[in-house]
Structures are given as C-alpha cells and as structure tokens.
C-alpha positions in Angstrom: -23.3 23.4 -58.0 -22.7 22.3 -54.4 -19.6 24.5 -53.7 -16.4 26.1 -55.1 -13.1 27.1 -53.9 -10.1 29.1 -55.2 -6.6 27.9 -54.7 -3.5 30.0 -55.3 -0.1 28.5 -56.0 2.9 30.8 -56.4 6.0 29.7 -58.4 8.6 32.5 -59.0 6.7 35.6 -60.3 3.8 33.7 -61.7 0.7 32.4 -59.9 -1.9 29.9 -61.2 -5.3 30.4 -59.9 -7.6 27.5 -59.9 -11.4 27.7 -59.8 -12.5 24.4 -58.5 -16.1 23.5 -58.7 -17.8 20.5 -57.3 -20.8 19.1 -59.2 -22.2 15.6 -59.4 -19.2 14.3 -57.4 -16.8 15.6 -60.0 -14.5 18.6 -59.5 -14.2 20.7 -62.7 -11.4 23.3 -63.0 -10.6 26.4 -64.8 -7.2 27.8 -64.6 -5.8 31.4 -64.8 -2.3 32.7 -64.7 -1.2 36.0 -63.2 2.2 37.3 -64.1 3.6 39.7 -61.5 6.2 40.9 -63.9 3.7 42.2 -66.4 0.9 42.7 -63.9 -1.6 41.0 -66.0 -3.6 37.8 -66.0 -5.0 35.4 -68.5 -7.0 32.1 -68.8 -5.0 29.0 -69.7 -6.0 28.0 -73.2 -6.1 24.2 -72.6 -9.0 21.8 -72.7 -9.7 20.7 -69.1 -11.8 17.6 -69.1 -10.7 16.2 -65.8 -11.4 16.9 -62.1 -9.0 17.7 -59.2 -8.8 15.3 -56.3 -6.0 16.6 -54.1 -4.2 19.7 -52.9 -1.3 20.8 -55.1 2.4 20.9 -54.4 5.2 22.8 -55.9 8.1 20.9 -57.2 11.1 21.8 -59.6 9.2 25.0 -60.5 6.0 23.1 -61.6 2.8 22.3 -59.6 1.4 18.8 -59.3 -2.1 17.5 -58.4 -4.0 14.3 -58.4 -6.5 14.5 -61.5 -9.0 12.1 -62.6 -11.7 11.3 -65.2 -14.0 8.3 -65.8 -12.2 7.1 -69.0 -8.8 6.9 -67.5 -9.2 6.9 -63.7 -6.8 8.9 -61.5 -3.4 10.3 -62.6 -0.6 12.6 -61.6 -1.1 15.9 -63.2 1.5 18.8 -63.5 1.3 22.4 -64.8 4.5 23.6 -66.4 4.9 27.4 -66.0 7.4 27.6 -68.9 5.1 26.0 -71.5 1.9 26.9 -69.7 0.6 23.4 -70.4 -0.5 20.5 -68.4 1.0 17.0 -68.3 0.0 13.6 -67.0 1.9 10.8 -65.4 0.6 7.3 -64.2 0.0 6.6 -60.6 1.2 3.4 -58.8 -2.3 2.3 -58.3 -5.5 2.4 -60.5 -8.8 3.7 -59.2 -11.6 6.1 -60.0 -13.3 6.1 -56.5 -13.9 9.8 -55.7 -13.8 8.9 -52.0 -10.2 7.6 -52.4 -7.9 9.7 -50.3 -4.9 10.8 -52.2 -2.2 13.2 -50.8 1.0 14.4 -52.3 4.1 15.6 -50.6 7.6 16.7 -51.7 10.8 14.7 -50.3 13.9 16.9 -49.8 13.0 18.9 -52.9 14.2 15.9 -54.8 11.1 13.5 -55.2 7.4 13.4 -55.0 5.6 11.0 -52.6 2.0 9.8 -52.7 -0.2 8.5 -49.8 -3.4 6.6 -50.6 -6.2 5.5 -48.3 -9.8 4.4 -48.8 -11.5 4.5 -45.4 -14.9 4.4 -47.1 -14.2 0.7 -48.2 -13.3 0.1 -44.4 -9.7 -0.4 -45.5 -7.4 0.0 -42.5 -4.2 0.3 -44.8 -2.3 3.5 -45.6 0.1 3.1 -48.5 3.0 5.5 -49.4 5.0 5.5 -52.7 7.9 7.7 -53.7 9.1 8.7 -57.2 12.6 8.5 -58.6 14.5 11.7 -59.1 12.8 12.5 -62.4 14.3 15.3 -64.5 13.3 17.4 -67.4 13.0 14.3 -69.6 9.9 13.6 -67.6 10.6 10.0 -67.0 8.9 9.0 -63.7 8.7 5.8 -61.7 7.1 4.8 -58.4 8.4 2.5 -55.7 6.5 1.5 -52.6 8.0 3.2 -49.5 5.7 2.1 -46.6 2.5 0.2 -45.8 0.9 0.9 -42.4 -2.0 -1.3 -41.2 -3.8 0.7 -38.6 -5.6 -2.5 -37.3 -2.3 -3.4 -35.6 -2.8 -0.5 -33.2 -5.4 0.3 -30.6 -6.9 3.5 -32.0 -10.1 5.1 -30.9 -11.0 5.9 -34.5 -9.5 5.4 -38.0 -6.9 8.0 -39.1 -7.8 9.8 -42.3 -4.5 11.7 -43.3 -4.8 15.2 -44.6 -1.0 16.2 -44.9 2.2 14.3 -44.4 6.1 14.4 -44.7 8.5 11.6 -45.1 11.6 10.5 -43.2 13.3 8.2 -45.7 16.2 7.4 -43.5 14.1 6.2 -40.5 11.2 4.9 -42.9 8.5 6.8 -41.1 5.9 9.4 -42.0 4.9 12.4 -40.0 1.1 12.6 -40.6 -1.6 15.2 -39.7 -5.4 15.2 -39.6 -8.4 16.4 -37.7 -10.1 14.2 -35.2 -13.8 14.2 -36.1 -14.6 12.3 -32.9 -13.0 15.0 -30.7 -14.3 18.4 -31.9 -12.2 18.5 -35.0 -9.0 19.0 -33.0 -5.8 18.9 -35.2 -3.5 15.9 -34.2 0.0 15.0 -35.4 1.4 11.5 -35.3 4.4 9.5 -36.5 3.7 6.1 -38.3 5.8 3.3 -39.4 5.4 -0.5 -40.1 5.2 -1.1 -36.4 4.7 2.4 -35.1 1.8 4.7 -34.6 2.6 7.4 -32.0 0.7 10.6 -31.4 3.0 13.6 -30.8 0.7 16.6 -30.7 -3.0 17.3 -30.4 -4.7 20.7 -30.5 -6.0 21.9 -27.1 -8.6 24.2 -28.4 -11.8 23.1 -30.1 -11.3 22.9 -33.9 -13.6 23.5 -36.7 -14.9 21.6 -39.8 -13.3 24.5 -41.8 -9.8 23.6 -40.4 -7.5 22.2 -43.0 -3.9 21.7 -41.5 -1.1 21.4 -43.9 2.6 20.6 -43.7 4.9 22.8 -45.8 8.3 21.6 -46.7 10.9 24.3 -46.7 14.3 24.3 -48.5 16.3 27.5 -47.5 18.4 29.2 -50.1 20.6 32.2 -50.4 18.4 34.3 -52.7 18.5 37.9 -51.4 15.1 39.5 -50.8 15.3 43.2 -51.9 14.0 45.5 -49.1 12.2 48.8 -49.7 14.8 51.7 -50.2 14.1 55.4 -49.9 14.4 55.5 -53.7 12.0 52.7 -54.2 9.4 54.3 -51.7 9.7 57.6 -53.7 8.9 55.7 -56.9 6.0 53.9 -55.3 4.5 57.3 -53.9 4.9 58.8 -57.4 3.1 55.7 -59.0 0.3 56.0 -56.4 -0.1 59.8 -57.2 -0.4 59.1 -60.9 -3.1 56.5 -60.2 -5.0 59.0 -58.1 -4.9 61.6 -60.8 -6.2 59.1 -63.3 -9.2 58.4 -61.0 -9.8 62.0 -60.3 -9.0 61.7 -56.6 -7.2 64.2 -54.5 -3.9 63.3 -52.8 
C-alpha cells in the first residue's frame, strides 16, 4: 500500500466516509455511512470492485465521482443516500489511463460538468462536457461545452486543472491549479476558446500538500436552529450522564 486518504462528504444528516487506498496504480475504496440522526455508523454492504479517480461532488442529494475498472474503463459513479446503493453512468469519452485527469463540477445546481485532460500523453487540449438536467429517472446525456487548446497561448508550462467552475452564458471556465514550476503556488485563470487569462496567483510559497478547491454555493432559506438556554441545559444534562457512566467527577 503506497498511501491512503479519507474523504468526508455530507448530505443532509448523513455522511459517507470513503477510505481510499492506492495500490498498484488502482484506488480501492471502502464506504461507511454515519447517520447524525441515530448517531451510528455502518459499512455499506455493496461489492466494490472499482477504483476512485476524482474528488466527489454533491448534486441533487447524491454524491458523484469518476470510477473505473479494467473491464469497463472509466464511468460516472453516484451514491444514493436514500437507497444506500451505487449507480453507474457512461462518460462522453472512453479511457482507462489512470493518468487521465478527470474533474467534476456542478453547474447552477442543475447539471454536472466534466473536464478531461491527459497531459502525460503531451496533449495540450482540455475538454469540458455538460450533462442535461437529468431527474430521478436517471436519464443522462452529455454535450460538449468547450475545447481549449493551450498550444494557442504562450504559457510557461502546461496547466493541469485541479478544480473548475463553468460560466455557460459567456462560454468560459474558471480554473484553478498549483504551479509546480513556481513553488506550488495556487493560481486561478479564466479559459475559453480564444482566452487564457490568469486572474490570481498566490503570493506565499505553496506546498505539495495543497489541494485548492472551488465550492459552488446555492443559498437557501433553511433556518439554522441556534442553541437556546433550554437546549444548552439538555446538553449539560447529557454530558453529566455520560460522565457518571464513565465514573468521572463533574
């Protein structure tokens, strides 16, 4: 085992915990769910034969990743918190090159978007697709949104996108990565068919552990319950009961 990581994704009052292990160039995953309502966790009883090749995004109450296995190649994978099962959808391209860069993003809380690069094949193209507004029927289709050829621009080194957001109206993407040629500094830039403009670069030195991420935010009117004197009293009583069970003094 060369390394492992744990990713936590929150949807409502349930959290799916992913133990992601890299071995022989394949990520193998085990999932657990923690339910904040019942204050308990459990392992997902579903055969996991695939690896994980992207960070996850939350969309319509489910969580989506890029998964892959040798027999089928890459695919879009989702986890449904209602059924507690995984689903698969086809991607707009076919590959099983583990060095392919695949990044997911959410567009206006209505669609998913996918960015693909393969800089290890010396490809200078970045391609972005957008899904239709698929519903609970799970019908999904992709349409190509943007192709950017970085060879058209005078760049000191090739961009390797880590995270991005789309602007459908202006047909551009806001991208972010770390500059490996400049002390891992985070940089943000806007790209389009004939556009590649840097709009931000970190002043301080970065780190190989840096992993910048854009987060899409859709405001809502859900009221967040604040602590009340009555609620604090219940919490103190619960803590006191716990201390008594553990044999500790207040």
